[in-house]
C-alpha positions in Angstrom: 0.0 0.0 0.0 1.4 3.4 -1.0 1.0 6.8 0.4 -1.0 7.8 -2.7 -3.6 5.1 -1.7 -4.4 6.6 1.7 -3.4 10.3 1.5 -5.9 13.2 2.0 -6.1 15.6 -0.8 -6.6 18.5 -1.3 -4.7 19.5 1.8 -5.6 22.3 4.2 -2.5 24.6 4.1 -1.5 28.0 5.4 0.9 30.6 3.8 4.0 31.7 5.8 2.8 35.3 6.2 -0.5 34.3 7.8 -1.0 35.9 11.3 -0.8 33.4 14.2 -4.4 33.8 15.3 -5.7 33.3 11.8 -3.6 30.1 11.5 -4.9 28.9 14.8 -8.5 29.4 13.5 -7.6 27.3 10.4 -6.4 24.4 12.7 -9.4 24.7 15.0 -12.0 25.0 12.2 -10.6 21.9 10.4 -10.1 19.9 13.6 -6.4 19.2 12.7 -3.3 19.4 15.0 -0.9 20.6 12.3 -0.8 21.8 8.7 1.7 22.3 6.0 3.0 25.7 5.2 3.3 26.4 1.5 4.7 29.1 -0.8 2.4 28.6 -3.8 2.3 24.8 -3.8 5.9 24.4 -2.6 6.2 22.8 0.9 8.3 25.1 3.1 7.4 24.0 6.6 4.8 22.7 9.1 3.0 24.5 11.8 1.3 22.8 14.8 -1.0 23.8 17.6 2.0 23.8 19.9 4.0 26.0 17.6 1.2 28.6 17.6 0.7 28.5 21.4 4.3 28.4 22.5 5.3 31.9 23.7 1.8 33.2 23.0 0.0 32.1 26.1 1.3 34.4 28.9 1.3 33.1 32.5 -1.5 34.3 34.7 0.0 36.2 37.6 -2.9 35.2 39.8 -1.9 31.5 39.6 1.6 32.0 41.1 2.8 33.0 44.5 6.0 34.5 43.2 5.9 37.2 40.4 6.2 35.6 37.0 8.6 37.1 34.5 6.7 37.5 31.3 10.0 38.1 29.4 9.0 41.4 27.6 12.3 41.4 25.8 11.7 38.1 24.1 11.3 38.4 20.3 7.6 38.5 19.4 6.2 36.1 16.8 3.6 37.5 14.5 3.2 35.2 11.5 3.4 31.5 10.8 6.9 31.9 9.4 8.1 33.0 12.8 7.1 29.8 14.5 6.9 27.0 11.9 9.1 24.0 11.7 11.3 24.3 8.7 13.0 20.9 8.7 10.0 18.8 7.7 9.8 15.1 7.0 8.0 14.6 3.7 7.7 11.5 1.7 6.9 10.8 -2.0 3.6 9.5 -3.3 5.0 6.1 -3.9 6.3 5.7 -0.3 5.2 2.5 1.4 2.4 3.3 3.9 4.2 1.0 6.4 7.2 3.3 6.2 4.9 6.3 7.0 3.7 4.5 10.2 7.3 3.7 11.2 8.2 7.4 10.8 5.1 8.4 12.8 6.0 6.1 15.7 9.7 7.2 15.7 9.0 10.9 15.6 5.6 11.0 17.4 4.2 13.1 14.5 0.6 12.8 13.6 0.8 13.5 9.9 3.4 13.4 7.1 3.2 15.6 4.0 3.3 13.8 0.6 5.3 15.5 -2.1 6.3 15.3 -5.8 9.7 17.0 -5.8 9.0 20.0 -3.4 5.4 20.3 -4.5 2.8 19.3 -1.9 0.2 16.9 -3.3 -1.3 15.3 -0.2 -0.9 14.5 3.5 -1.2 11.2 5.4 -2.4 11.3 9.0 -2.7 8.6 11.6 -6.5 8.8 11.0 -6.0 8.2 7.2 -4.1 5.0 8.1 -6.8 4.0 10.6 -9.5 4.6 8.0 -7.8 2.3 5.6 -7.4 -0.3 8.3 -11.1 -0.3 9.2 -12.5 -0.8 5.6 -15.2 -3.5 5.4 -14.3 -7.0 4.1 -16.7 -6.5 1.2 -14.9 -3.2 0.2 -11.5 -5.0 0.4 -12.8 -8.0 -1.7 -14.3 -5.7 -4.3 -11.1 -3.7 -4.7 -8.9 -6.8 -4.7 -10.8 -8.4 -7.5 -10.6 -5.2 -9.6 -6.8 -5.0 -9.0 -6.3 -8.6 -9.8 -8.3 -8.2 -13.1 -6.0 -5.2 -14.0 -2.8 -7.0 -13.2 -3.7 -10.5 -14.4 -6.0 -10.1 -17.4 -5.5 -13.7 -18.5 -8.1 -15.2 -16.2 -10.7 -14.4 -13.7 -9.5 -14.4 -10.1 -12.0 -14.3 -7.2 -11.4 -13.4 -3.6 -13.1 -13.9 -0.2 -12.1 -11.7 2.7 -12.9 -12.3 6.3 -11.6 -10.0 9.1 -9.1 -8.5 6.7 -7.6 -11.8 5.5 -8.1 -12.7 1.9 -8.3 -16.1 0.2 -7.5 -15.7 -3.5 -9.0 -18.2 -5.9 -7.1 -18.5 -9.2 -8.6 -19.1 -12.6 -8.8 -22.7 -13.8 -5.8 -22.4 -16.1 -2.2 -23.6 -15.9 -0.9 -20.0 -16.4 -1.8 -18.4 -13.1 0.8 -16.4 -11.2 0.2 -16.9 -7.5 3.1 -14.7 -6.4 2.0 -11.8 -8.6 -1.5 -12.2 -7.2 -0.2 -12.0 -3.6 1.9 -8.9 -4.5 -1.3 -7.3 -5.9 -3.1 -8.2 -2.7 -0.4 -6.4 -0.7 -1.3 -3.1 -2.4 -4.9 -3.0 -1.1 -5.3 -0.6 1.8 -6.6 -2.3 4.8 -5.9 -5.9 3.7 -3.9 -7.7 6.5 -2.9 -10.9 4.7 -3.6 -13.0 1.7 -3.0 -16.5 0.6 -4.0 -18.5 -2.5 -6.7 -21.2 -2.1 -8.1 -23.7 -4.6 -9.4 -22.6 -7.9 
């Protein structure tokens, strides 16, 4: 399964010169924790809820016994460009979705931008991966049969899926390619495992 199979597009984005409160509204209104920052369609950063809040939520002096230094000399942040993360992990559309999950676990990030060159084309979130994982058995079987038909036009394959596990039934010919059929099954988002049964 590739990033292109599960990514969300079009992507909610913000420009680098957007004021912080306006960027915060974008995140809140779209119920997202972070969003790509783009110049045109070129990915230049990511901005998260924490980026927008950090340094912009002054301490309440009523909550402290000792006077709190509000650091008036600290540089003020006004736009997304002032707070965004510039060193962004982005992956290509043909990246393996399993690699996306590995990166998410290693970095604790919730979403990864998907690019062609430096152009943003989509984003994959944990929720996108979960959505693929929870597709119904019938949806998986239907898509699997279509993909088998496209990849192996020489005969009619059928498939049964139960709890995300597929049994592939080859055509009644001598020229069936079991390994290719299993490779095709591995491209179906949400399918956990497949094996070839009797024709």
